[in-house]
C-alpha positions as CSV (number, residue, x, y, z in Angstrom):
1,X,106.0,113.9,92.2
2,X,109.2,112.4,90.8
3,X,108.8,110.0,86.9
4,X,110.3,107.0,88.7
5,X,110.0,105.4,84.8
6,X,113.3,103.7,83.7
7,X,113.4,101.6,79.8
8,X,116.0,99.8,81.1
9,X,114.7,99.1,84.4
10,X,111.0,98.6,82.2
11,X,112.7,95.9,80.3
12,X,114.7,94.1,82.7
13,X,111.5,93.2,84.2
14,X,109.8,92.1,80.6
15,X,112.9,90.0,79.9
16,X,112.4,88.7,83.7
17,X,108.9,88.1,84.0
18,X,109.0,86.6,79.9
19,X,111.7,83.9,81.1
20,X,108.4,82.5,83.1
21,X,105.8,82.5,80.6
22,X,104.3,85.8,81.2
23,X,103.5,88.4,78.8
24,X,105.0,91.7,78.3
25,X,101.5,93.3,78.6
26,X,101.3,92.0,82.0
27,X,104.8,92.1,82.7
28,X,104.6,95.5,82.3
29,X,101.4,96.1,84.3
30,X,103.7,94.8,87.3
31,X,106.2,96.8,86.4
32,X,103.9,100.4,86.7
33,X,102.0,99.3,89.6
34,X,105.2,98.7,92.0
35,X,105.8,102.4,91.1
36,X,102.2,103.4,92.0
37,X,102.4,101.1,94.4
38,X,105.9,102.3,96.0
39,X,104.6,105.1,96.6
40,X,103.0,106.8,99.8
41,X,101.3,109.8,98.7
42,X,99.6,107.6,95.7
43,X,98.6,104.1,97.3
44,X,99.1,103.0,100.9
45,X,97.5,99.8,102.2
46,X,95.6,98.1,99.7
47,X,94.5,101.5,98.3
48,X,94.4,102.3,94.1
49,X,94.2,99.9,91.2
50,X,95.3,99.1,88.3
51,X,94.6,97.0,85.4
52,X,95.2,96.4,81.7
53,X,93.2,94.3,78.9
54,X,95.1,91.7,76.6
55,X,94.9,88.5,75.2
56,X,95.3,85.2,77.5
57,X,94.7,81.4,76.8
58,X,93.2,78.9,78.8
59,X,94.0,76.1,79.3
60,X,92.7,74.0,76.1
61,X,94.6,76.9,74.3
62,X,91.0,79.2,73.1
63,X,92.3,82.5,73.1
64,X,90.4,85.3,75.1
65,X,90.2,89.3,75.5
66,X,90.5,89.4,79.2
67,X,91.1,92.2,82.0
68,X,93.8,91.6,84.4
69,X,93.0,93.6,87.0
70,X,94.2,93.9,90.8
71,X,93.7,91.3,92.8
72,X,91.8,91.8,96.5
73,X,94.7,91.4,99.6
74,X,97.3,92.1,97.2
75,X,99.8,94.8,98.1
76,X,100.7,97.6,94.7
77,X,104.0,98.0,95.9
78,X,105.4,94.3,95.5
79,X,102.8,92.7,93.3
80,X,103.3,89.7,91.4
81,X,101.3,89.1,88.3
82,X,99.2,86.7,90.5
83,X,98.1,89.8,91.9
84,X,96.3,90.7,88.6
85,X,93.9,87.7,87.9
86,X,92.4,87.6,84.5
87,X,88.7,88.4,84.2
88,X,87.4,87.5,80.6
89,X,86.6,90.5,79.1
90,X,83.1,90.5,76.9
91,X,80.5,89.1,80.5
92,X,82.3,92.7,81.7
93,X,81.2,94.7,78.8
94,X,77.7,93.7,78.5
95,X,76.8,94.5,82.2
96,X,76.9,97.8,81.5
97,X,73.7,97.1,79.9
98,X,72.0,96.2,83.0
99,X,69.9,98.9,85.3
100,X,70.9,97.4,87.9
101,X,73.9,94.9,89.7
102,X,73.6,93.6,93.2
103,X,77.1,94.0,94.8
104,X,76.7,90.4,95.5
105,X,76.0,89.5,91.8
106,X,78.5,92.2,90.8
107,X,81.0,89.7,92.5
108,X,80.2,86.6,91.1
109,X,79.9,88.0,87.7
110,X,83.5,89.0,88.7
111,X,84.4,85.5,89.7
112,X,82.3,83.7,87.4
113,X,84.6,85.0,84.3
114,X,88.1,84.2,86.3
115,X,90.4,82.7,83.7
116,X,92.0,81.0,87.1
117,X,89.0,80.1,89.9
118,X,91.2,79.9,92.5
119,X,92.2,83.5,91.7
120,X,91.9,86.3,94.5
121,X,88.6,88.5,93.9
122,X,89.3,90.9,91.3
123,X,89.0,94.2,92.9
124,X,86.1,96.0,93.6
125,X,86.6,98.2,90.8
126,X,86.8,96.3,87.9
127,X,84.0,96.9,86.1
128,X,84.8,101.3,86.3
129,X,88.6,99.6,84.7
130,X,86.4,97.1,82.4
131,X,84.2,99.9,81.2
132,X,87.0,102.4,80.5
133,X,88.3,101.3,77.1
134,X,92.1,102.1,77.3
135,X,94.4,99.3,77.9
136,X,95.8,100.1,80.6
137,X,94.2,102.0,83.6
138,X,95.6,104.0,86.8
139,X,93.8,104.6,89.6
140,X,95.3,106.1,92.9
141,X,94.5,107.9,96.3
142,X,96.9,110.7,95.5
143,X,96.6,113.5,98.8
144,X,97.5,116.2,96.7
145,X,94.6,115.1,94.5
146,X,92.1,114.4,97.6
147,X,93.5,118.3,98.6
148,X,91.3,119.3,95.6
149,X,88.8,116.6,95.2
150,X,88.1,117.4,99.3
151,X,86.4,120.5,98.6
152,X,83.6,122.4,98.9
153,X,83.9,123.2,95.5
154,X,85.8,120.8,93.8
155,X,84.6,120.4,90.9
156,X,85.2,123.9,90.0
157,X,88.6,124.3,91.4
158,X,89.4,120.8,89.2
159,X,88.0,122.0,86.0
160,X,90.0,125.6,86.5
161,X,93.2,123.4,87.6
162,X,93.1,120.9,84.7
163,X,90.8,122.3,82.5
164,X,88.7,119.7,79.5
165,X,92.6,117.4,79.8
166,X,90.0,115.8,82.9
167,X,86.7,114.4,83.2
168,X,85.1,114.7,86.9
169,X,82.8,112.6,88.4
170,X,80.8,113.4,91.0
171,X,80.7,111.3,94.3
172,X,79.1,107.6,93.7
173,X,79.9,104.9,96.0
174,X,82.3,102.0,93.8
175,X,80.6,99.2,92.8
176,X,78.3,99.1,89.5
177,X,77.0,102.6,90.5
178,X,80.2,104.1,90.4
179,X,81.5,101.8,86.8
180,X,78.1,103.3,84.9
181,X,78.4,107.3,86.0
182,X,82.4,107.3,85.5
183,X,81.9,105.7,81.8
184,X,79.4,108.0,80.9
185,X,81.5,111.1,82.0
186,X,84.3,109.7,80.1
187,X,81.8,108.7,76.5
188,X,80.9,112.8,76.5
189,X,84.5,114.0,76.2
190,X,86.4,111.2,75.2
191,X,89.7,113.1,74.9
192,X,90.4,113.0,78.3
193,X,93.4,112.0,79.8
194,X,91.8,111.2,83.4
195,X,88.8,111.2,85.6
196,X,88.6,112.7,88.9
197,X,86.5,111.1,91.5
198,X,84.9,113.5,93.2
199,X,86.3,112.5,97.5
200,X,88.0,109.4,96.1
201,X,91.0,110.3,94.0
202,X,92.0,109.7,90.1
203,X,92.2,107.8,87.7
204,X,94.5,108.1,84.4
205,X,94.7,105.5,80.9
206,X,96.5,105.2,78.1
207,X,97.2,102.8,75.0
208,X,100.3,102.0,76.8
209,X,101.9,101.3,80.1
210,X,104.0,104.3,80.3
211,X,101.3,106.8,79.0
212,X,98.4,105.7,81.4
213,X,102.0,106.3,84.4
214,X,103.3,109.4,83.1
215,X,99.3,111.3,83.2
216,X,99.1,110.1,86.8
217,X,102.9,111.6,87.8
218,X,101.9,114.7,85.5
219,X,98.4,115.4,87.3
220,X,99.4,115.2,90.8
221,X,102.3,116.7,89.8
222,X,100.0,119.8,88.6
223,X,98.1,119.1,92.2
224,X,101.2,119.1,94.2
225,X,102.5,122.7,92.5
226,X,98.9,124.3,92.9
227,X,98.5,123.1,97.0
228,X,102.4,124.3,97.2
229,X,101.8,127.8,95.3
230,X,98.5,128.6,97.0
231,X,98.2,127.4,100.3
232,X,97.9,129.6,103.5
233,X,98.6,128.9,106.8
234,X,95.8,126.8,107.6
235,X,96.1,126.5,111.2
236,X,96.2,128.8,114.8
237,X,99.1,127.4,117.1
238,X,96.9,126.1,120.0
239,X,97.9,126.7,123.6
240,X,100.2,123.7,125.9
241,X,101.5,123.3,129.0
242,X,104.8,124.5,129.6
243,X,105.7,120.6,130.5
244,X,104.3,118.0,128.6
245,X,103.6,114.3,129.7
246,X,105.8,112.0,128.0
247,X,104.2,109.2,125.0
248,X,104.7,107.0,127.6
249,X,103.3,108.4,131.0
250,X,99.9,108.3,128.9
251,X,100.1,105.4,126.3
252,X,98.9,102.3,128.5
253,X,95.7,104.5,129.9
254,X,95.3,105.2,126.4
255,X,95.1,101.9,125.9
256,X,93.3,100.9,128.8
257,X,90.7,102.6,127.3
258,X,90.2,101.9,123.9
259,X,90.0,98.2,124.9
260,X,86.5,96.8,124.4
261,X,85.1,95.1,127.7
262,X,83.3,91.8,126.3
263,X,82.3,90.9,130.1
264,X,83.1,91.2,133.6
265,X,86.9,90.9,133.7
266,X,86.8,90.3,129.7
267,X,88.6,92.5,127.3
268,X,89.1,92.9,123.5
269,X,92.6,94.5,123.8
270,X,94.1,96.6,121.3
271,X,97.9,97.5,121.0
272,X,99.4,101.2,120.3
273,X,101.8,102.5,117.5
274,X,103.3,106.3,118.8
275,X,104.1,109.0,115.3
276,X,105.3,112.3,115.9
277,X,107.1,114.2,113.4
278,X,106.6,118.3,112.5
279,X,104.0,117.3,110.0
280,X,101.9,115.5,112.4
281,X,102.4,118.6,115.4
282,X,101.8,121.3,112.9
283,X,98.2,119.5,112.7
284,X,97.6,118.6,116.6
285,X,98.8,121.8,117.8
286,X,96.2,123.9,115.5
287,X,93.5,125.4,118.0
288,X,90.9,124.2,115.0
289,X,92.7,119.8,115.3
290,X,89.2,118.8,116.9
291,X,86.6,120.2,114.6
292,X,88.9,119.1,111.3
293,X,89.0,116.2,112.7
294,X,85.5,115.8,112.9
295,X,85.0,116.8,109.4
296,X,85.6,113.0,108.8
297,X,88.4,111.1,106.8
298,X,89.8,112.2,103.5
299,X,88.9,108.7,101.1
300,X,85.8,107.1,102.5
301,X,87.9,103.5,102.5
302,X,90.0,104.9,105.1
303,X,86.9,103.9,107.2
304,X,88.0,100.3,107.7
305,X,90.9,102.1,108.9
306,X,90.4,104.3,111.2
307,X,86.2,104.0,111.2
308,X,84.5,108.0,111.2
309,X,88.2,110.2,111.8
310,X,90.1,110.2,114.7
311,X,89.6,111.2,118.6
312,X,91.5,114.4,119.8
313,X,93.0,114.8,123.0
314,X,94.3,117.7,124.6
315,X,98.2,118.5,125.6
316,X,98.9,116.1,128.9
317,X,100.3,118.2,131.3
318,X,103.6,116.3,133.3
319,X,102.3,118.5,136.2
320,X,98.7,116.4,135.8
321,X,99.2,113.1,135.3
322,X,96.7,111.5,137.5
323,X,93.8,114.7,136.1
324,X,94.4,113.0,132.3
325,X,93.5,109.3,132.9
326,X,89.4,111.2,133.5
327,X,90.0,113.1,130.3
328,X,90.7,110.2,128.1
329,X,88.0,108.0,129.4
330,X,85.5,111.4,129.1
331,X,86.9,111.5,125.0
332,X,87.1,108.0,124.2
333,X,83.1,107.8,126.1
334,X,82.2,110.6,124.2
335,X,84.0,109.2,120.9
336,X,82.4,105.2,121.9
337,X,78.8,107.4,121.9
338,X,79.3,109.6,118.6
339,X,80.1,106.2,116.7
340,X,76.9,104.2,118.4
341,X,75.1,106.8,117.4
342,X,76.5,107.3,114.0
343,X,75.9,103.3,113.7
344,X,72.4,104.2,114.6
345,X,70.9,107.0,112.3
346,X,72.8,105.3,109.3
347,X,71.8,101.5,110.0
348,X,68.3,102.1,109.3
349,X,68.7,103.1,105.8
350,X,69.9,99.6,105.5
351,X,68.0,96.3,104.1
352,X,70.2,94.1,106.0
353,X,70.6,93.1,108.7
354,X,73.7,95.0,110.0
355,X,75.9,94.3,113.6
356,X,77.8,97.3,114.9
357,X,81.4,97.0,115.2
358,X,82.7,97.9,117.8
359,X,82.8,102.1,118.9
360,X,86.4,102.4,120.1
361,X,88.7,104.9,117.8
362,X,91.9,103.3,115.7
363,X,93.4,107.2,115.5
364,X,94.3,109.1,118.8
365,X,95.8,112.8,118.1
366,X,97.4,114.3,121.0
367,X,98.2,118.0,120.8
368,X,101.5,118.5,122.1
369,X,102.9,114.8,121.5
370,X,101.3,113.3,118.0
371,X,99.1,110.3,117.2
372,X,98.9,107.3,118.3
373,X,97.4,104.6,115.8
374,X,95.0,101.4,117.6
375,X,95.0,98.1,116.6
376,X,94.0,94.2,117.9
377,X,97.6,93.9,116.4
378,X,101.0,95.8,115.8
379,X,100.0,95.7,112.2
380,X,96.5,97.1,112.2
381,X,97.8,99.8,114.5
382,X,100.7,100.6,111.8
383,X,98.4,100.8,109.0
384,X,96.3,103.0,110.9
385,X,98.8,105.5,111.4
386,X,99.9,105.1,108.2
387,X,96.8,106.4,106.7
388,X,96.2,108.9,109.9
389,X,99.2,110.7,108.6
390,X,97.9,111.0,105.5
391,X,94.8,111.7,106.5
392,X,96.4,114.7,107.8
393,X,98.3,115.3,105.4
394,X,95.5,115.8,103.1
395,X,92.8,117.4,105.7
396,X,96.1,120.1,106.2
397,X,96.9,120.7,102.5
398,X,93.3,120.7,101.6
399,X,92.3,123.8,104.7
400,X,95.3,125.3,103.4
401,X,94.1,126.5,99.8
402,X,90.0,126.1,100.6
403,X,87.8,124.4,103.0
404,X,88.8,120.1,103.6
405,X,85.3,118.7,102.9
406,X,85.3,115.3,102.8
407,X,82.7,112.4,102.2
408,X,79.2,113.0,104.3
409,X,78.9,110.7,107.2
410,X,76.2,108.7,105.0
411,X,78.1,107.9,102.3
412,X,81.1,107.4,104.7
413,X,78.7,104.6,107.1
414,X,77.4,103.2,103.1
415,X,81.5,102.6,102.5
416,X,82.7,101.5,106.1
417,X,79.7,98.9,105.9
418,X,79.8,97.7,102.6
419,X,80.0,93.9,102.2
420,X,82.4,93.9,100.1
421,X,85.0,96.1,102.4
422,X,84.2,94.1,105.7
423,X,84.9,91.3,103.4
424,X,88.5,92.3,103.3
425,X,88.7,92.1,106.8
426,X,86.6,89.1,107.9
427,X,90.0,86.7,107.3
428,X,91.4,88.3,110.3
429,X,90.9,85.6,113.5
430,X,91.6,86.2,116.8
431,X,93.8,84.1,118.3
432,X,93.5,83.6,122.1
433,X,96.2,86.7,123.0
434,X,95.6,88.9,119.7
435,X,95.8,92.5,121.0
436,X,97.9,91.1,123.7
437,X,101.7,91.9,124.6
438,X,103.6,89.5,126.6
439,X,106.8,89.9,128.1
440,X,109.6,87.2,129.3
441,X,112.8,87.5,131.5
442,X,115.4,84.7,130.3
443,X,113.6,84.7,127.5
444,X,116.5,84.2,125.6
445,X,117.0,80.5,127.8
446,X,115.3,77.5,126.7
447,X,112.0,77.6,129.2
448,X,111.7,81.6,128.5
449,X,112.3,81.2,124.9
450,X,109.6,78.5,124.6
451,X,107.7,80.0,127.0
452,X,108.1,83.6,124.5
453,X,107.3,81.1,121.5
454,X,104.0,79.7,123.1
455,X,102.2,83.2,124.0
456,X,103.2,84.7,120.4
457,X,101.8,81.0,118.2
458,X,98.7,82.1,120.7
459,X,98.7,85.6,119.0
460,X,100.4,87.9,122.1
461,X,103.5,90.1,120.5
462,X,106.3,89.2,122.8
463,X,108.9,91.6,124.5
464,X,111.4,88.7,124.5
465,X,114.1,89.9,127.8
466,X,117.5,88.3,128.3
467,X,120.8,90.1,129.6
468,X,122.6,88.3,126.0
469,X,120.5,91.4,124.0
470,X,121.3,89.9,120.6
471,X,120.4,86.0,121.6
472,X,117.2,88.0,122.9
473,X,116.6,89.9,119.4
474,X,117.4,86.2,117.7
475,X,114.5,84.4,120.0
476,X,112.2,87.5,118.9
477,X,112.9,87.2,115.1
478,X,112.7,83.4,115.3
479,X,109.1,82.9,116.9
480,X,107.8,86.1,114.4
481,X,104.7,88.3,115.4
482,X,106.7,91.7,115.5
483,X,107.8,90.6,118.8
484,X,110.8,92.1,120.1
485,X,114.5,91.5,122.1
486,X,114.9,93.9,124.7
487,X,119.0,93.2,126.5
488,X,118.1,93.5,129.9
489,X,119.7,92.9,133.3
490,X,117.2,92.0,135.9
491,X,119.1,92.4,139.1
492,X,119.3,96.1,138.2
493,X,116.0,97.8,138.6
494,X,117.2,101.2,136.1
495,X,117.3,98.5,133.5
496,X,114.0,96.5,134.5
497,X,112.2,99.9,134.0
498,X,113.7,100.4,130.5
499,X,113.2,97.2,129.0
500,X,109.2,97.7,130.4
501,X,109.2,101.5,128.6
502,X,110.4,100.2,125.5
503,X,107.6,97.6,125.5
504,X,105.4,100.5,126.2
505,X,106.6,102.6,123.7
506,X,106.8,99.7,121.2
507,X,103.0,98.3,121.6
508,X,101.6,101.1,124.3
509,X,101.4,98.7,127.6
510,X,102.1,95.1,128.9
511,X,99.0,92.4,129.9
512,X,101.2,89.5,130.8
513,X,104.6,89.1,132.3
514,X,106.3,86.0,132.6
515,X,109.6,86.8,135.8
516,X,111.0,84.0,134.5
517,X,115.0,84.5,134.4
518,X,117.1,83.1,137.1
519,X,120.2,81.2,138.2
520,X,121.3,78.6,140.2
521,X,124.4,77.8,142.7
522,X,125.2,74.3,144.8
523,X,126.9,74.2,148.1
524,X,126.2,73.1,151.5
525,X,124.1,75.7,154.0
526,X,126.5,75.6,156.6
527,X,129.6,76.3,154.8
528,X,128.3,78.0,151.4
529,X,129.9,81.7,151.1
530,X,127.4,84.8,152.1
531,X,128.5,86.7,148.7
532,X,127.4,83.8,146.8
533,X,124.0,83.4,148.8
534,X,122.8,87.3,148.4
535,X,123.7,87.1,144.4
536,X,121.6,84.1,144.2
537,X,119.0,85.9,146.0
538,X,119.4,89.5,143.5
539,X,117.9,87.2,140.6
540,X,115.9,84.6,142.4
541,X,113.7,87.0,144.5
542,X,115.0,90.7,144.8
543,X,115.0,90.8,140.8
544,X,111.3,89.2,140.1
545,X,110.3,91.8,142.6
546,X,111.4,94.6,140.2
547,X,110.1,93.0,137.7
548,X,106.7,92.4,139.5
549,X,106.8,96.4,140.1
550,X,106.7,97.4,136.8
551,X,103.9,94.9,135.4
552,X,101.3,96.0,138.4
553,X,103.1,99.6,137.6
554,X,102.0,99.8,134.0
555,X,98.8,97.3,134.4
556,X,96.9,99.2,136.8
557,X,97.3,102.4,134.8
558,X,95.9,100.5,131.9
559,X,92.7,99.6,134.5
560,X,92.2,95.9,132.4
561,X,93.4,94.1,135.0
562,X,96.6,91.3,133.4
563,X,98.9,88.6,134.1
564,X,101.7,87.9,136.5
565,X,103.7,85.1,135.8
566,X,106.4,83.4,138.4
567,X,108.8,80.7,137.2
568,X,109.0,79.6,141.2
569,X,110.8,75.7,141.0
570,X,110.2,72.6,143.1
571,X,113.1,74.3,145.1
572,X,110.8,76.2,146.6
573,X,108.6,73.7,148.5
574,X,110.9,70.6,148.4
575,X,114.5,72.0,149.1
576,X,117.4,69.6,147.1
577,X,121.0,68.9,149.2
578,X,123.2,71.4,148.6
579,X,120.7,73.6,146.7
580,X,120.2,76.4,149.8
581,X,121.2,79.0,147.7
582,X,118.7,78.2,144.8
583,X,116.1,76.6,147.2
584,X,115.9,79.7,149.7
585,X,115.2,82.7,147.7
586,X,113.1,80.6,145.0
587,X,110.8,79.7,148.3
588,X,110.7,83.7,149.2
589,X,109.5,84.3,144.8
590,X,106.6,81.9,145.5
591,X,105.9,83.7,148.6
592,X,106.2,87.0,146.7
593,X,103.4,85.9,144.1
594,X,101.0,85.1,147.0
595,X,101.6,88.2,148.3
596,X,100.8,89.8,144.3
597,X,97.9,88.0,144.5
598,X,96.5,89.2,148.0
599,X,97.4,92.7,147.3
600,X,96.2,93.2,143.7
601,X,93.8,91.0,142.8
602,X,91.2,94.2,143.2
603,X,92.9,95.7,140.4
604,X,92.6,92.7,138.4
605,X,95.3,91.1,137.9
606,X,96.2,87.3,138.4
607,X,99.3,86.3,139.8
608,X,100.3,82.7,139.9
609,X,103.1,80.7,139.9
610,X,104.5,77.6,137.8
611,X,106.8,74.7,140.4
612,X,108.9,72.9,137.4
613,X,111.6,70.3,138.3
614,X,114.0,68.6,135.7
615,X,113.9,70.9,133.1
616,X,116.9,70.9,130.5
617,X,118.0,74.5,130.5
618,X,120.3,76.6,131.3
619,X,120.5,75.7,135.3
620,X,120.2,72.4,134.6
621,X,122.7,71.7,132.3
622,X,123.8,68.5,130.8
623,X,127.2,68.2,132.9
624,X,125.1,68.9,136.2
625,X,122.2,66.0,134.6
626,X,125.4,63.7,134.4
627,X,126.9,64.7,137.8
628,X,123.4,64.2,139.6
629,X,122.3,60.9,137.9
630,X,125.7,59.5,138.8
631,X,125.6,60.9,142.3
632,X,121.8,58.6,142.6
633,X,123.3,55.6,140.9
634,X,121.1,56.1,137.5
635,X,120.9,56.4,134.1
636,X,119.8,60.2,132.7
637,X,117.2,58.8,131.0
638,X,115.9,57.4,134.3
639,X,117.2,61.1,136.3
640,X,115.2,62.9,134.1
641,X,112.2,60.4,134.3
642,X,112.2,59.7,137.6
643,X,109.3,61.0,138.2
644,X,105.3,58.9,138.4
645,X,104.6,59.1,135.0
646,X,107.7,58.0,133.6
647,X,108.3,60.8,131.4
648,X,111.3,63.3,130.9
649,X,109.3,67.0,131.5
650,X,110.5,69.8,128.7
651,X,110.6,73.5,128.6
652,X,107.2,73.4,126.1
653,X,105.7,71.6,129.1
654,X,106.6,74.6,131.4
655,X,105.2,77.1,128.6
656,X,102.1,75.3,128.2
657,X,101.9,76.0,132.3
658,X,102.5,79.6,131.9
659,X,99.6,79.9,128.9
660,X,97.1,77.9,130.9
661,X,97.5,80.7,134.1
662,X,97.4,83.2,131.3
663,X,93.9,81.5,129.8
664,X,92.7,81.2,133.6
665,X,90.5,84.1,133.8
666,X,89.0,83.3,137.6
667,X,92.3,81.9,139.1
668,X,94.8,83.7,140.8
669,X,97.5,82.4,143.5
670,X,97.9,79.2,142.2
671,X,101.0,77.1,141.2
672,X,100.7,74.6,138.8
673,X,103.3,71.9,139.3
674,X,105.7,70.6,135.9
675,X,107.3,67.7,137.0
676,X,105.5,64.5,136.1
677,X,104.6,63.6,139.2
678,X,106.8,64.4,142.7
679,X,104.5,63.2,145.7
680,X,107.2,65.1,147.5
681,X,107.1,68.5,146.0
682,X,103.1,68.5,145.9
683,X,101.8,71.3,148.0
684,X,99.6,70.3,150.9
């Protein structure tokens, strides 16, 4: 592993933070923490921690000896000084004399001694950092070190490799007990430069930031070199079908299978992140993949990301796509049953009343293809995929030099259901559409953009489709929530299919589709050019049919229902003079919505339409508004507010109608009118 320490960069950081009143000790602590956190083979998604013992003055000028230690929730790769809260050191050191200290009391002790009461919770391994006497202490979950620590003979291998330079700490769950155990190992030989924590990771320490960092890189490199020189081929290749199905072929089926059913027609859905690479394929294509995956995860804190480990699926045969659904459902059911038994067997040991988390896998290995990470958000799915990749790397390396034997299931359970680990996830609150994927056509227009924003605000990831790809991308960036913009000509069935496939490739499927794209042309019906009428039907009817076909295709694969919503327009029920080119296809689209509701209610797909009128948009431009208000002899304001409420209706009002329809779990074949009240346009 490359040593990234650079004197010039280190001093530049000391100078920059010094201008902000940050001490040299803390600035260098930030510098090396970022070096460690920027290397995924050392630290990934909240793993690892660092500390420095230094002197800090409080608000009244009193100086305290403190431990500045990584705070919960901070990413080591981008940490700031605020991410290393200062804790008074003396009370922490006194706690070592205690016979026991509950997790709750440990947190209370640490928070009670924060210099800043608003600082984040110090790391769960704060006491371990405190009990070691060195000024700088570093802790990582190096994959190479874990290849050594995750062995049946891990102690012997570690001692043979590192000799007396590194202490060895048998596995103990993080917290007060581990802190005491590690300190006792250190006290037996204070000359060691670090500690190997069995099934867990590595600590190094030093009198200055560079020494602690250099030692980390040095010992990790020794482990890497050992694995490289002594590795043997760990896997036997499995036999694969002649032609494999694609990830997009199986992603919706898999996504539907791992959704958690919460009631009749109600699901907590997850999104998926697909990954593949030669390294991933080497593992998933092994005949031993399922057995190896069943042994567990490379380090126990991964249990809060990927539970007890991956679910493994056989290679999908392109010649038998229908049969693969049954295989997926069978494997998911088996994984869930195994997880439920794992919970039952281990929860009995707990004094607390534990509630089982959902039993669905968070990582799926598919032979021949790669891996899928699953999560309630795309960020969670990506984290699952990230840690999954490194878990496979560690397992493969460990197996290549011995036998991969990670922490036992009971110990894994204690970590997964540990109150301090669960607290890390407690802040993630679900919104109405968390875990769902919405797709909006005409997404760069006024109504489309407002609708996309409304769904993203309520937790959905949104695929924004528009014929102008740049504008679609801009809307996606604006609404956030890892939404994507896709260029799509809805009058081209191939373009529509490709856009839906892009959404599936990004999120694993689609749950809500708002078929919104359209345009209006004017002209007297008796003299209307035939080509113009056909053009309008292509965009205002046949495009809706193409979108609906793709929506149903994916929703049926998922098997969790969905919402298919159409922008129908007032013209569908209350035609206006010279608007036949627009009203006729819109009337057909309104009937289309009812046809889909009729034929796909049994699939759990709810189909509804919005009947909107007089919305400032690409259809109703400022020029058209001026023209029509003049023709009627009223002001623009009176024309736009020409309804029973006397209020102008906006694109946001239409967006809220679509959101309402998506939330209405027992409503289908309906029409929501958003026009401020127009008796002539009411349905009857």
